[in-house]
N, C-alpha and C positions, 0 to 999 in steps of 0.2 A: 439579273438577269439585265443583257448589254443591249442596252440603246434606250432603258428604263430611267425616264424621272418621275419623282415623288409630285406630288399634285401641287405642295407649294413649292418647288423646285421651277423657279421660274431666272430671268435674267433683268426684266424691266418692268416697274410698277407703275401704274401713270393713270394719274385721277384725271375724269372730266364729264362735265357738266353738259347737261342739257338743260335748253335755256329757251325762251318763248312764252306767250300768254295763252290762259287758262284752255284748254281743250283745241288744240293744236296736235295734239292723237304725241303726244312724249312719252305716254306711258305704253302704250302701242307700242310705239319703235323702241323701247327697251325690253319687251316681255318680248316682242320679236326676232329680236338681236340674240338677248340670250339663254332664251326658253322655248325659241318657235310656237312662239304662242300668242292670240291674237282674242282683244274679247269687245263684239259687238254694248256689253253691258257696261263697260268701264266709268267707274265712278271718282270724282277726285274725294278726293280725302286727306285732311289736311296734315301735313308732315314731309318729311324726308324722305326717300327713299333709297337706296345703295344695290346695287349690284353688280357682280365679278362675271368677266368672260376671259377666256385665256386666246393666245394664237398667236400662229408663227410669223415674225418676221423679217428677212435676210437669216434665218436658221435662227435668231433668239428668240427666247420664248417670253411674253407681252403679255401680262397679267392687266387687264381694263378695271379701274373700280368707278362705275359711272352716277350719279349722284343728279338726282331728278326734285325739284320740287313738286309738291302734290295738294291740290285746295289752297295753293297759297301764293301771290304774284308779292315775292320779295321785293321789288323793285317798286311796288304799287304806290303812291302818294295817299299821308290823309288828306281826306276826300271830305270828312264829314265834318261838320260845327264843332268845334271840342274848345276846351278853355284855353289855355297859354300853356298850363302844367300838366295836363292831357297830349295834348300835341305837341310837345319836345320827349314826354316820354311814349313818345307810339313813334314816332324820327327815331328815338334809340334804339328802339327793339329794330325797327328794321334795319336799320347799320349793325347791331351787334349780328344780326341772320344771318344780311348779305354777307358776311366777315365771312362769320363760321362757314357758311355758303359754294363760297367759292377758296379759300384757303386750303392752298396745297395743286388747283386745276392746274393740268397743263394744256389742257384742249376743251375743247366745248362743240357741241351740238344746235346749231342757231333757229329756231326751226318754225316754221308759217304754217297757217292752213291755208294751201292755196284758191281755196272759195272763199276765205271772207278777205277782201284787201285790209281792213281793221288791225288783222296780228303781223299785217306785213308793214304796217303803217308804223307799228310798234317795234319794227326791229331795229332801226338807228336806236331808241333808247333802250333795248338789250345789252345791244351792242357795245355804248359807252359806259355804262352802268357795267359789264368785264372787262373791259377794255379800264376802267378804275380800280378794278378792284382784284387784277394777275398782271402777271409777266406778261412783259411787250412778246416776247417770243410766243403766248400761248396761239395757241394753231385752231382757226377757227373754220366750220364747216357750217356753211348757211342751207339750211333744210329748208323746202316749199314741199311739204306734206299732203299726202288723200289727192295724189296725182290721178287714184281711178277716178273720181270723180269727177270726167273731163268734161261733161254738159253744165259744169257748176263754177269753171275756172274761171277765178276773179282776176289771178296777177298770172301776167305769161311769164312761158319761161326768158323772156328778152327782159325784161322789166329785174325777174331776180338777179340774171346771167349776169344786170347791166350793174345792179347795186353792189354785189359778189367784187363784179372786179375792181368799182371804184375805193371799196373798202380792204381790196386785196385780200380777202377770204374766197375759200373753195367755195365749191356751188354743188348742189344735186337734188332733183327732186324724189319722191320716194313714195309706195305707200305700203303704210302696215297691212292696211287689208290684204293686196297681193303682195305683199314679200319683196316689193320692188326696191332695189335699188337701200334696201334696212342696210343688211350687209355689208356692203360697196362703202357705205361713207363709215359707218365706223370704224374699218379696216383701213379707209383713207386717212381717216379723221389720226390712230394709232400711227399707223405709215409715216405721215410726215412728225411723227412728234419724236418718233424713234429717228429719225432721218437728226432732225432738231437735236437730240441729245449725243447720235453720233458726232456731228460736225464739232460740239461741243464739249465730248470729250478728246477730239481729235488735238482741237484749240488748248484745251487745259492740261491736256497730262491723263493715264487709267483713269482718274478719277473723275475724270470728268466734271458735270456740277454741278456744288452739292446740294441747290435748291429744288434739284429731279431726283423723287425716287429713284435709284436704281439695284443691283446685284446688290443682296443683304437686305435690304430696309424693304419696311413696311407702312402703309398707311395703316391707320387701327381705328378701322371700321367704328368702332362703339364708341369712341372718343366723337369721332366726326359727329354722328349723334347725338350723342350727350350734349355738343359743345350748341348744335343747334335750339336746342333744348331746352338748354337754361338761359339762350338769349331770349325765348319764349317765342310763343306761337299763337297769333289769332290772325280773324278773318276777316275783322272791319274794320 
């Protein structure tokens, strides 16, 4: 059939991570974008969730592999009294989980809850961790979620934009509940990643940057999940 493309026929495949404090709405942002679903009963469960979705950018088929931690703050320091051996064991586990989670990511949505100022205060720590474990060219979108709760807003749009400008991030306010700007946020990140990759391809020749999954390359989602599980997963 003319114009038909197989389901696994794509031009680019990009891994994008969702990061931010627990309860900011990462799970519902992911489900709204990939399945157009929202759940008020969403519960945190330990683990890492993966989802995929494709879209067209400049007539190219771009597949996004979206990764999100559920019920596990991968950057949380060890905050309970423990022996020296246990302390270093936990630090090793967190380092291993973090490394596996961020591996191969070329984009990120850094999410905070506009009704909880503490989640905005922690954005700087999340950003540092992201930059410590990813390529300097990673595309980052700062997302102020739950904009539908206008009467409870604790972080102004101006504060969000100011931080984003200071750190050279893209910025958008979203509502997974009302489906406001959710598609726009993901699409903007993926479009900007595509532009970065396109520029690198032009600079380096047709093969582009070997570090970025491109035509014919695949991210093994099963291996990604396996690596995180092997690293260990704990909530205390």
